[in-house]
C-alpha positions in Angstrom: 17.8 16.3 7.1 16.8 12.9 8.3 13.3 11.5 8.9 12.9 10.3 12.5 13.1 6.5 12.0 14.8 3.6 13.7 17.4 1.7 11.7 15.9 -1.6 12.8 12.7 -0.8 10.8 14.7 -1.7 7.6 15.2 -5.1 9.1 11.5 -5.5 9.7 10.5 -5.2 6.1 9.0 -8.3 4.8 9.2 -10.2 8.1 5.9 -11.8 7.5 6.0 -12.3 3.7 5.8 -16.1 3.9 2.2 -16.0 5.2 -0.5 -16.6 2.6 -3.0 -13.7 2.3 -6.0 -15.5 3.7 -4.0 -16.6 6.8 -2.4 -13.3 7.6 -4.9 -10.5 6.9 -7.0 -11.1 10.0 -4.3 -10.7 12.6 -1.5 -9.0 10.6 -3.6 -6.1 9.0 -2.3 -3.8 11.7 1.3 -4.9 11.2 0.9 -4.5 7.4 -0.3 -0.9 7.8 2.6 -0.2 10.2 5.0 -1.7 7.6 3.6 0.7 5.0 4.5 3.6 7.3 8.0 2.3 7.7 8.5 1.9 4.0 7.1 5.4 3.4 9.6 6.9 5.9 12.4 5.1 4.2 11.2 6.3 0.8 11.1 10.0 2.0 14.5 9.7 3.6 16.0 8.1 0.5 14.6 11.0 -1.6 16.0 13.6 0.7 19.4 12.0 0.8 19.6 11.6 -3.0 18.4 15.1 -3.6 20.8 16.6 -1.1 23.6 14.4 -2.4 24.3 13.4 1.2 24.9 10.1 3.0 22.5 7.6 1.4 22.3 5.4 4.5 18.9 4.0 3.6 20.4 2.5 0.4 23.3 1.2 2.3 21.2 -0.6 4.9 18.8 -2.1 2.3 21.8 -3.4 0.5 23.6 -4.7 3.6 20.5 -6.4 5.0 19.5 -7.9 1.6 16.1 -6.4 1.5 15.9 -5.6 -2.2 14.3 -9.0 -3.1 11.8 -8.5 -0.3 10.8 -5.1 -1.7 10.3 -6.6 -5.1 8.2 -9.4 -3.7 5.9 -6.8 -1.9 5.7 -4.7 -5.1 4.5 -7.7 -7.1 2.1 -8.8 -4.3 0.4 -5.5 -4.3 0.2 -5.5 -8.1 -1.6 -8.9 -8.0 -3.9 -7.6 -5.2 -4.9 -4.7 -7.4 -5.5 -6.9 -10.3 -7.4 -9.7 -8.6 -8.9 -8.5 -5.3 -9.6 -4.8 -5.7 -12.1 -5.3 -8.6 -14.0 -7.8 -6.5 -14.1 -5.3 -3.6 -15.6 -2.7 -5.9 -18.3 -5.1 -7.0 -19.5 -6.4 -3.6 -23.0 -5.0 -3.2 -23.0 -5.3 0.6 -19.7 -3.4 1.0 -20.3 0.2 1.8 -17.3 1.3 3.9 -17.4 4.4 6.1 -14.0 5.4 4.7 -12.1 4.2 1.7 -8.9 5.4 3.2 -7.5 2.0 4.3 -8.1 0.6 0.8 -6.3 3.6 -0.8 -3.3 3.0 1.5 -3.0 -0.5 0.0 -3.3 0.9 -3.6 -0.8 3.6 -2.8 1.6 1.0 -1.3 2.7 0.0 -4.8 3.6 3.6 -5.6 5.6 3.9 -2.4 7.7 0.8 -3.1 8.4 1.6 -6.7 9.4 5.1 -5.8 11.9 3.7 -3.2 13.2 1.2 -5.8 13.6 4.0 -8.4 15.8 5.9 -5.9 18.1 3.1 -4.8 18.3 1.0 -8.1 20.5 3.8 -9.6 23.3 2.1 -7.6 24.9 -1.0 -9.1 25.4 -2.8 -5.8 21.7 -2.6 -4.9 20.7 -3.8 -8.4 23.1 -6.8 -8.0 21.8 -7.6 -4.5 18.3 -8.3 -5.9 19.8 -11.5 -7.4 17.1 -13.7 -9.1 14.3 -11.3 -8.0 15.6 -8.8 -10.6 14.0 -11.2 -13.2 10.6 -10.6 -11.6 11.3 -6.8 -11.5 12.2 -6.8 -15.3 9.0 -8.6 -16.1 7.1 -6.2 -13.8 8.6 -3.2 -15.7 7.7 -4.8 -19.0 4.0 -5.2 -17.9 3.9 -1.5 -16.8 5.6 -0.3 -20.0 3.1 -2.3 -22.1 0.2 -0.5 -20.3 2.0 2.8 -20.9 2.4 2.2 -24.6 -1.3 1.4 -24.8 -2.2 4.9 -23.5 -4.0 7.3 -25.8 -1.6 9.4 -27.9 -3.3 12.5 -26.6 -5.8 13.2 -23.8 -7.4 16.3 -22.5 -7.4 17.7 -19.0 -10.3 16.6 -17.0 -10.8 18.7 -13.9 -12.7 16.8 -11.2 -14.1 17.8 -7.9 -12.0 16.8 -4.9 -12.3 13.1 -4.2 -15.2 11.8 -2.2 -14.0 9.8 0.7 -16.8 7.2 0.6 -16.9 6.7 -3.2 -15.4 3.4 -4.6 -15.8 4.9 -8.1 -13.5 7.8 -7.2 -11.1 5.3 -5.6 -10.9 3.5 -9.0 -10.1 6.8 -10.7 -7.4 7.5 -8.1 -6.0 4.0 -8.8 -5.8 4.7 -12.5 -4.0 8.0 -11.9 -1.5 6.2 -9.7 -1.1 3.5 -12.3 0.2 6.0 -14.9 2.7 7.4 -12.4 3.9 3.9 -11.4 4.4 3.0 -15.1 6.5 6.2 -15.6 8.7 5.2 -12.7 9.0 1.7 -14.2 10.7 3.3 -17.2 13.5 4.6 -14.9 13.9 1.3 -13.2 14.2 -0.5 -16.5 16.9 2.0 -17.6 18.8 1.2 -14.4 18.6 -2.5 -15.1 20.0 -2.0 -18.6 22.8 0.1 -17.1 23.9 -2.9 -15.0 22.8 -5.7 -17.3 26.4 -7.0 -17.7 26.5 -7.7 -13.9 23.1 -9.4 -13.7 22.0 -13.0 -14.4 22.2 -13.6 -18.2 18.5 -14.5 -18.1 17.7 -10.9 -17.6 19.3 -10.0 -20.9 17.5 -12.9 -22.6 14.1 -11.9 -21.2 14.4 -8.2 -22.1 15.7 -8.8 -25.7 14.1 -12.0 -26.9 11.2 -13.0 -24.5 9.7 -9.5 -24.3 11.4 -7.7 -27.2 11.8 -4.6 -25.1 13.7 -2.6 -27.8 10.6 -2.6 -30.0 8.4 -1.7 -27.0 10.7 1.3 -26.3 10.3 2.4 -29.9 6.6 2.4 -29.4 7.0 4.6 -26.4 9.2 7.0 -28.4 6.7 7.1 -31.2 3.5 7.6 -29.1 5.1 9.4 -26.1 2.2 9.0 -23.6 3.7 11.5 -21.2 3.0 14.2 -23.7 -0.4 15.6 -24.5 -2.4 18.7 -25.6 -5.1 20.1 -23.4 -8.4 21.5 -24.4 -6.8 24.9 -25.1 -4.3 23.4 -27.5 -1.4 23.8 -25.1 1.4 21.2 -25.0 1.7 19.5 -21.6 4.3 17.0 -20.4 4.3 14.7 -17.4 7.2 15.1 -14.9 7.6 14.7 -11.1 4.1 13.2 -10.7 2.1 15.9 -12.5 1.2 17.4 -15.8 2.6 20.9 -16.6 2.2 23.3 -19.5 5.3 23.7 -21.6 6.3 27.1 -22.8 6.7 27.5 -26.6 10.4 27.9 -26.4 10.8 24.5 -24.5 8.7 22.4 -26.8 11.8 20.5 -28.1 13.3 20.1 -24.7 13.3 16.5 -23.6 12.0 15.4 -20.2 13.6 13.0 -17.7 11.4 10.2 -19.0 12.4 10.8 -22.6 16.0 10.6 -21.5 15.5 7.3 -19.7 13.9 5.7 -22.7 16.7 6.7 -25.0 19.4 5.6 -22.6 17.7 2.2 -22.2 17.6 1.9 -26.0 21.3 2.9 -26.2 22.2 0.2 -23.6 20.2 -2.6 -25.2 21.3 -2.0 -28.8 24.9 -0.9 -28.5 26.3 -3.3 -25.8 28.3 -6.0 -27.6 26.6 -8.9 -25.7 23.2 -7.5 -26.4 23.9 -7.1 -30.1 25.0 -10.8 -30.2 21.8 -11.9 -28.5 19.1 -9.8 -30.1 17.3 -11.1 -33.2 17.5 -8.4 -35.8 14.9 -9.9 -38.1 12.9 -7.9 -40.7 10.2 -6.8 -38.3 12.6 -5.8 -35.5 14.8 -4.0 -38.0 11.9 -2.1 -39.5 10.7 -1.0 -36.0 14.2 0.1 -34.9 14.8 2.2 -38.0 11.8 4.3 -37.1 14.1 5.9 -34.5 16.1 7.6 -37.2 13.3 10.1 -37.7 13.5 11.1 -34.0 17.3 11.5 -33.8 17.4 15.1 -34.7 20.3 17.6 -34.0 18.2 19.1 -31.2 17.9 15.7 -29.5 21.6 14.8 -29.9 22.6 18.2 -28.5 20.8 17.2 -25.3 22.0 13.6 -25.3 25.4 13.6 -27.2 25.9 9.8 -26.7 23.0 9.2 -29.1 25.3 10.0 -32.0 26.6 6.5 -31.6 23.1 5.1 -31.8 22.5 7.2 -34.9 25.6 5.7 -36.6 24.5 2.2 -35.6 21.0 2.6 -37.2 22.5 4.0 -40.4 24.7 0.9 -40.6 21.8 -1.3 -39.8 19.7 0.2 -42.6 22.4 -0.7 -45.1 23.3 -4.3 -44.1 21.7 -7.4 -42.8 23.2 -8.3 -39.4 24.3 -11.9 -38.9 21.8 -14.3 -37.4 21.8 -14.7 -33.6 23.6 -17.6 -32.1 21.1 -20.0 -30.4 23.0 -21.7 -27.7 21.5 -24.3 -25.5 21.5 -22.8 -22.0 19.6 -23.3 -18.7 17.5 -20.2 -18.3 16.2 -18.9 -15.0 12.6 -17.8 -14.9 10.8 -15.4 -12.6 8.6 -17.1 -10.0 7.3 -14.6 -7.5 4.2 -13.7 -9.4 3.5 -17.3 -10.5 3.9 -18.5 -6.9 1.4 -15.9 -5.6 -1.1 -17.0 -8.3 -0.6 -20.6 -7.4 -1.0 -20.2 -3.7 -4.1 -18.1 -4.0 -5.8 -19.6 -7.1 -9.6 -19.6 -6.7 -9.4 -17.7 -3.4 -9.6 -14.1 -4.6 -13.3 -13.6 -3.7 -12.7 -15.2 -0.3 -9.8 -12.9 0.3 -11.9 -9.9 -0.7 -14.7 -10.8 1.7 -12.3 -11.6 4.5 -10.6 -8.2 4.1 -14.0 -6.5 4.3 -14.6 -8.0 7.7 -11.1 -7.4 9.0 -9.0 -4.7 7.5 -11.4 -2.5 5.5 -14.2 -1.9 8.0 -12.4 0.0 10.8 -14.1 1.7 13.7 -13.9 5.4 14.2 -11.3 4.9 16.9 -9.2 2.8 14.5 -9.5 5.4 11.8 -8.3 8.0 14.3 -5.3 5.9 15.3 -4.4 5.3 11.6 -4.7 9.0 10.9 -2.5 9.9 13.9 0.2 7.5 12.8 0.1 8.8 9.3 0.3 12.4 10.6 3.5 11.4 12.3 4.8 9.6 9.2 4.1 12.6 6.9 5.9 15.1 9.2 5.2 18.5 7.8 8.8 19.7 8.1 9.9 16.7 6.2 7.3 17.0 3.5 8.2 20.6 2.9 11.8 19.5 2.1 10.4 17.2 -0.6 8.2 19.9 -2.3 10.2 21.6 -5.2 7.8 24.5 -5.4 5.5 26.6 -3.2 2.2 24.9 -2.1 -1.0 25.6 -3.9 -4.3 26.8 -2.6 -6.8 24.0 -1.9 -9.6 25.9 -3.5 -8.3 28.0 -6.4 -5.0 26.5 -7.1 -3.0 29.7 -6.8 0.3 29.9 -4.8 -0.5 29.6 -1.1 1.2 31.0 2.0 -1.2 30.1 4.8 -2.0 26.7 6.2 -5.2 25.5 7.9 -4.5 26.2 11.6 -6.7 23.3 12.7 -5.3 20.3 10.7 -2.1 21.9 9.5 -2.5 20.0 6.2 -4.4 22.1 3.6 -3.1 25.4 2.2 -4.9 28.5 1.2 -4.0 31.8 -0.5 -6.6 33.8 1.4 -9.3 33.6 4.1 -12.0 33.8 1.4 -10.8 30.6 -0.3 -10.6 28.8 3.1 -14.2 29.7 3.8 -15.5 28.6 0.4 -13.6 25.3 0.6 -14.7 24.5 4.2 -17.7 22.4 3.3 -15.5 20.0 1.4 -12.5 20.2 3.7 -14.4 19.8 7.0 -14.5 16.0 7.1 -10.8 15.5 6.5 -10.0 18.4 8.8 -12.1 16.8 11.6 -10.4 13.4 11.1 -6.8 14.8 11.2 -7.5 17.3 14.0 -9.1 14.5 16.0 -6.1 12.2 15.5 -3.7 14.9 16.7 -5.8 15.6 19.7 -6.0 11.8 20.5 
């Protein structure tokens, strides 16, 4: 199935990326939101094509039009915006928006782009087409994995009430939840970069192995496993496909997709001949890497048979001291997208935040209706149902649902009683979506 989208929208991506933020937000805010809708449609179509193992025309067009560097640029731009501008917005005392929905769209934009990149970077040609921008993407993944490694080793479920549309505090909580999901997707992208590292600029290998010491970072992830936790009932939960799920006792030793990506990335970085020559196996690095021996059990190797080669390598490493790395004098490329954004907007973050309050984040009721109407078209219900791997859940009790709200066609319920009990909280969103469709 294909999302209804024009092919030319791929060519529109990043058409205004050269404008500085202060100059562009006032008259390009509408275009930015429209571009987000375009990228979201591309993301949905790419997922549908990859899942159905069909014609991945989105990947082909992004590759042929050379849009991978532009997507990386936009990804890092939103990351910087969340780091520098969003905290200022939350601190402005005179900022009390009628709806935080436009701000959430900007926050969610990073998740949309990284999801699209995760889908298309599996292919070697797309990864190569990123050219020098892949250095920035590698640094981006390192930052996200560092945050992931700093996560608590275990955390309990915290059930919250449905988000309040006008609460900036709730918006920050949603941003934190998205940040974890983004970091998990960064693990997959890093693995794809290591898959194709021989075809990428040599500086990518240097930054991953020596500048950032990614192998030791991956050991930390294996050791702490932040996508694994125990809830208040003592049940093991794992994170997969954007949510936490309770693991049956018989599946406790079964690895997740994220576990597999980490192990494959380690395999690529430690066993490729060029990487072995470049990596500094000093005492600290050797001690950290040998921690992996305790995790390479028969159960794990049965699930990832190639890891037997990694097991042999670590056994050999434990017995001998590897030769020192060759330090050749080379001209190294360095990533510049993030540094350039910081340079161009240094000391302007507060001005940008205040300008956004006046332009993009204080829409009228009519503008909100128009945005809702466009998003209702973007998230076409028939398309979304093709992306859902399981039956929808009731918006009130969480049980499997079979009936949809007849007015907004968005929320699901298992019975009329749950719909009535949930109406007080659902009414505002329902009025907005229903009004958009009517308009």
